[in-house]
LUMKOLTI-745909 format. One line per 8 residues: for each residue x, z, y of C-alpha. Coordinates in steps of 0.1 Angstrom, whole numbers, padded with zeros to 4 digits, m for minus. Layout:
// residues N
X:Z:Y  ...
//
This chain:
// residues 528
0911:0743:0835  0900:0753:0869  0869:0765:0857  0885:0788:0834  0908:0805:0861  0880:0808:0886  0856:0828:0867  0873:0861:0878
0872:0851:0916  0835:0858:0919  0833:0887:0895  0834:0913:0926  0865:0931:0910  0884:0953:0933  0924:0948:0936  0928:0976:0911
0902:0967:0885  0917:0932:0872  0914:0935:0835  0929:0904:0821  0955:0875:0829  0926:0854:0844  0917:0882:0868  0953:0883:0882
0955:0845:0884  0922:0844:0904  0937:0873:0927  0969:0852:0933  0949:0820:0940  0927:0838:0964  0957:0853:0982  0975:0819:0985
1000:0828:0957  0993:0804:0930  1002:0767:0931  0987:0745:0904  1009:0717:0892  0988:0687:0878  1016:0664:0870  1030:0661:0835
1060:0686:0831  1083:0688:0797  1088:0723:0786  1119:0713:0772  1143:0725:0801  1123:0707:0831  1096:0735:0835  1121:0763:0836
1144:0745:0861  1112:0738:0883  1101:0774:0881  1137:0788:0888  1138:0770:0919  1105:0780:0933  1114:0816:0924  1146:0816:0942
1130:0803:0973  1104:0832:0971  1077:0808:0963  1042:0813:0945  1033:0819:0910  1028:0784:0889  1003:0773:0867  1013:0742:0849
0981:0726:0838  0996:0692:0820  1023:0704:0797  1038:0678:0775  1031:0683:0738  1008:0713:0741  0970:0715:0752  0977:0750:0768
0986:0755:0806  1016:0775:0813  1016:0803:0838  1050:0813:0851  1065:0833:0880  1035:0855:0882  1059:0885:0890  1083:0865:0909
1081:0889:0940  1078:0925:0942  1047:0922:0963  1029:0903:0934  1042:0931:0906  1026:0955:0931  0991:0935:0932  0995:0936:0893
0994:0973:0893  0966:0975:0918  0988:0987:0950  0999:0972:0980  1030:0993:0991  1062:1001:0971  1055:1039:0980  1026:1040:0957
1049:1033:0930  1066:1066:0936  1033:1084:0937  1026:1069:0902  1062:1081:0892  1052:1119:0904  1021:1120:0880  1043:1106:0852
1069:1132:0861  1044:1161:0852  1038:1148:0816  1076:1142:0811  1087:1178:0815  1056:1198:0821  1060:1232:0833  1035:1262:0846
1020:1252:0878  1028:1274:0910  1001:1279:0932  0965:1262:0935  0982:1227:0948  1001:1224:0917  0970:1235:0897  0951:1207:0911
0978:1183:0906  0979:1190:0868  0941:1188:0868  0943:1154:0883  0969:1144:0855  0947:1155:0830  0917:1136:0843  0942:1104:0844
0947:1109:0807  0913:1112:0799  0907:1080:0816  0934:1063:0801  0923:1066:0765  0919:1032:0750  0889:1020:0736  0877:0994:0710
0860:0959:0719  0839:0948:0690  0834:0912:0703  0872:0908:0719  0877:0873:0736  0910:0868:0718  0890:0863:0686  0869:0832:0698
0891:0809:0679  0910:0818:0644  0934:0798:0626  0947:0811:0593  0975:0801:0565  0980:0764:0566  0962:0760:0602  0987:0780:0618
1011:0760:0639  1033:0774:0666  1042:0737:0677  1010:0740:0695  1024:0765:0715  1044:0754:0748  1075:0774:0740  1100:0769:0769
1136:0761:0764  1151:0772:0795  1189:0764:0793  1205:0733:0779  1224:0756:0754  1196:0774:0739  1188:0770:0700  1152:0764:0706
1118:0773:0723  1110:0810:0729  1082:0835:0734  1094:0857:0761  1063:0879:0774  1046:0885:0744  1039:0921:0735  1053:0927:0700
1030:0953:0685  1044:0972:0651  1034:1006:0634  1056:1033:0622  1051:1033:0582  1053:1069:0581  1033:1084:0610  1011:1051:0618
1022:1056:0656  1023:1021:0673  1051:1007:0693  1045:0979:0718  1077:0961:0731  1086:0931:0750  1112:0913:0728  1123:0875:0728
1111:0853:0696  1128:0823:0686  1106:0796:0670  1122:0786:0635  1094:0766:0619  1057:0757:0626  1048:0792:0612  1077:0814:0617
1102:0829:0644  1130:0851:0646  1126:0884:0667  1156:0896:0688  1155:0934:0694  1183:0962:0698  1186:0985:0671  1175:1014:0692
1140:0998:0699  1110:1009:0683  1103:0978:0663  1138:0980:0649  1133:1014:0637  1100:1007:0621  1116:0977:0603  1143:1003:0590
1115:1025:0579  1097:1001:0563  1129:0986:0543  1135:1022:0531  1099:1024:0517  1105:0988:0501  1075:0977:0522  1069:0946:0546
1066:0955:0582  1034:0941:0598  1039:0926:0634  1012:0912:0659  1025:0894:0691  1000:0894:0719  1006:0866:0744  0989:0861:0779
0981:0895:0788  0976:0912:0821  1010:0918:0838  1002:0955:0840  1004:0958:0803  1038:0940:0802  1052:0965:0829  1041:0993:0807
1055:0981:0774  1088:0973:0793  1090:1010:0805  1112:1030:0782  1103:1066:0794  1106:1092:0767  1071:1107:0770  1054:1116:0740
1025:1094:0747  1015:1059:0728  1021:1028:0748  0984:1021:0749  0978:1055:0767  1006:1050:0789  0995:1015:0798  0962:1032:0807
0977:1055:0830  0995:1026:0847  0961:1010:0851  0940:1039:0860  0913:1032:0828  0917:1027:0792  0931:0994:0776  0902:0977:0755
0919:0969:0721  0908:0945:0692  0918:0951:0657  0936:0922:0643  0918:0899:0618  0947:0903:0592  0968:0934:0598  0963:0970:0603
0972:0968:0640  0955:0966:0673  0962:0942:0704  0948:0940:0738  0914:0924:0734  0919:0900:0765  0948:0884:0751  0950:0848:0756
0968:0844:0720  0976:0866:0691  1002:0858:0663  0996:0880:0631  1026:0879:0605  1048:0902:0583  1086:0909:0584  1101:0913:0549
1133:0935:0551  1163:0918:0546  1149:0882:0552  1168:0869:0585  1177:0838:0602  1204:0828:0628  1187:0836:0664  1204:0819:0694
1224:0814:0715  1199:0820:0741  1205:0823:0781  1203:0858:0788  1198:0883:0818  1236:0887:0822  1242:0849:0832  1256:0838:0800
1244:0825:0766  1240:0852:0742  1257:0845:0709  1241:0836:0675  1233:0864:0654  1210:0871:0622  1173:0885:0633  1145:0895:0614
1122:0865:0603  1089:0870:0611  1060:0848:0591  1027:0843:0608  0998:0836:0587  0970:0839:0613  0965:0828:0650  0936:0840:0671
0932:0829:0707  0906:0826:0736  0889:0793:0742  0911:0772:0766  0940:0796:0762  0965:0801:0788  1002:0805:0778  1022:0832:0800
1060:0831:0797  1090:0835:0816  1129:0832:0814  1161:0852:0815  1193:0844:0835  1212:0854:0865  1191:0873:0891  1168:0866:0907
1145:0864:0879  1110:0879:0873  1126:0906:0852  1147:0917:0882  1115:0921:0902  1098:0941:0874  1131:0964:0874  1126:0967:0911
1094:0981:0908  1102:1002:0877  1130:1018:0900  1105:1032:0923  1086:1048:0893  1115:1062:0875  1127:1082:0910  1104:1110:0908
1109:1115:0873  1149:1113:0878  1144:1138:0904  1124:1162:0881  1156:1160:0858  1184:1159:0881  1170:1179:0913  1201:1171:0933
1193:1135:0933  1174:1126:0966  1170:1087:0955  1186:1059:0933  1187:1021:0934  1197:0996:0908  1205:0965:0929  1192:0931:0914
1226:0919:0918  1240:0944:0895  1217:0931:0870  1190:0958:0875  1207:0984:0853  1244:0978:0850  1251:0992:0884  1234:1022:0902
1239:1040:0935  1226:1076:0935  1221:1098:0968  1223:1135:0963  1219:1167:0985  1255:1178:0978  1261:1215:0978  1290:1222:0957
1325:1208:0947  1323:1186:0916  1285:1178:0921  1288:1141:0921  1304:1139:0888  1279:1163:0873  1252:1138:0887  1268:1108:0875
1269:1124:0840  1232:1134:0841  1222:1103:0854  1238:1085:0823  1218:1106:0799  1185:1109:0819  1168:1078:0806  1175:1055:0775
1182:1024:0796  1209:1041:0817  1230:1044:0786  1239:1009:0795  1247:1016:0832  1284:1007:0839  1290:1019:0873  1276:1048:0893
1281:1052:0928  1273:1087:0941  1270:1089:0981  1255:1116:1004  1220:1118:1012  1223:1106:1046  1233:1072:1033  1205:1046:1029
1214:1033:0994  1193:1000:0996  1216:0990:1026  1248:0974:1009  1266:0979:1043  1263:1016:1045  1270:1017:1007  1302:0998:1011
1311:1018:1042  1306:1051:1022  1331:1038:0994  1356:1026:1018  1360:1059:1038  1349:1087:1013  1368:1073:0982  1404:1083:0971
1407:1063:0939  1433:1089:0926  1406:1115:0930  1374:1101:0930  1371:1076:0900  1359:1091:0868  1361:1069:0839  1345:1074:0803
1360:1053:0774  1345:1036:0743  1308:1042:0753  1279:1024:0737  1266:0993:0753  1247:0962:0746  1263:0933:0727  1253:0909:0756
1277:0925:0778  1309:0903:0776  1328:0920:0796  1335:0948:0772  1367:0946:0755  1351:0954:0722  1312:0941:0718  1291:0971:0718
1317:0995:0731  1328:0997:0767  1340:1020:0793  1320:1034:0825  1330:1043:0858  1315:1069:0884  1328:1066:0920  1323:1098:0941
1317:1085:0976  1302:1118:0989  1318:1139:1015  1343:1160:1002  1341:1198:1005  1361:1231:0993  1388:1222:0968  1381:1186:0965
1399:1181:0998  1435:1194:1005  1433:1189:1043  1407:1188:1071  1385:1158:1072  1377:1141:1105  1344:1148:1121  1318:1122:1117
1308:1101:1149  1273:1105:1160  1252:1108:1192  1228:1137:1202  1194:1130:1192  1183:1138:1230  1204:1109:1242  1192:1087:1217
1155:1092:1228  1166:1088:1263  1180:1052:1254  1147:1043:1237  1127:1054:1267  1147:1034:1292  1149:1004:1266  1120:0984:1286
1136:0995:1319  1170:0981:1311  1151:0945:1304  1165:0947:1266  1129:0944:1252  1132:0910:1239  1161:0921:1216  1138:0946:1199
1150:0978:1184  1145:0971:1145  1170:0961:1118  1193:0935:1130  1195:0901:1111  1222:0906:1081  1234:0871:1087  1251:0885:1120
1272:0904:1097  1283:0883:1071  1254:0889:1045  1237:0856:1044  1221:0851:1008  1191:0872:1016  1186:0859:1049  1189:0822:1038
1163:0829:1010  1142:0845:1035  1142:0816:1057  1138:0791:1031  1106:0810:1017  1093:0810:1054  1096:0772:1055  1119:0775:1084
//
């Protein structure tokens, strides 16, 4: 196993030139962010329990090399920190994600460029699109081994059962690939699959997702839907597939924009579909419309078990894989989890796109503790009365995933929205519940939100925590406290003279003010 993963270390690839899962594992190992576990570990409950504890400590990615019941090693927690998510995209700083978002925003709502500078920007994006085109690999690594029909055995896969109440082993980071039966346009999504037998699994997707739409079309045409599941791809492709940005691009082209080069694809052995050629394992099968089995319960990102529900059954008839394949997986649950780290990175990418659609939005933040999409904090450049409500309404309709955001807090641009102390101050000092709470009733929600009075329908709340102006206020507002910039500069200059250098001038320890969780996790991660 060590030989297989180490192949990428000496390949001379730069950070941004990782092309497969093994390249990324090699990078993590080189940077001291991969821990190999050689002791035998059970994929039923035990493996996830170990990985969950390491993730909560801010620890490294894990490669379990001795998984009970399967010949395949298991890679988990690869994207367990925002830093590692950045590395997967060939980046080092979160600000680089916003630069990517700015390029994507030009594709989102293109407009005629104004001046030479914007012409050059558009030219750069056009060149990005040219480089992002996928190409075909005629000798793909994912076809090194082929198993058909009676040779297909999903029990050879080290599927995790993360929580005691889960109904069965699950595939969580596989790219589920389908094709529109009418147009032939592919859809690539990240959906959970639960093993039902040695050659079948149920797929759990929301009705609004691309795969579900394709199945409805196939049913109307009286056809089976072809499905390929690519497991063990480079994490960057998982990021691209999990990004529901409404641009008219194929997911493969979109992934190429993320990567800075085209994705190498391979034709499936038995299906009219294409998969990443570097995939570790590819499952090929079909769904017969109307054929369903109970799926769940399964631990979900809300922190509860999702209920049992009938889900489409995928019957697999072919498995292709690399020699000595590596199984990439993750698990859901209350944050922190890998999906929350992905969401933090996606938040940065969305920001320029959101600004282009809603110009008054200066920044926005989806806190991990708010399940990365249930609560949003928006900073706006407020210019007129009622603007906070307008911004909240526009946010809810800007991107598909924001449909499920229950709470929107709108603050002034002067508030640092990633600092909960400032946000709580804005809510406490700027809000009158009689005036500043705006509730929409009976709006669509995902069925996993058990707080809703009726599953699938619920209310949403906007909180206007901005400074009130014009007719929004009926009395004079107190002047905000602050000091002259010249005085602050004079104090900065005298800090050493005053003998206070040892205190520093950076951000204080959050634990001093009662915010202990983040501080504790940081100390544990540092080994103190």
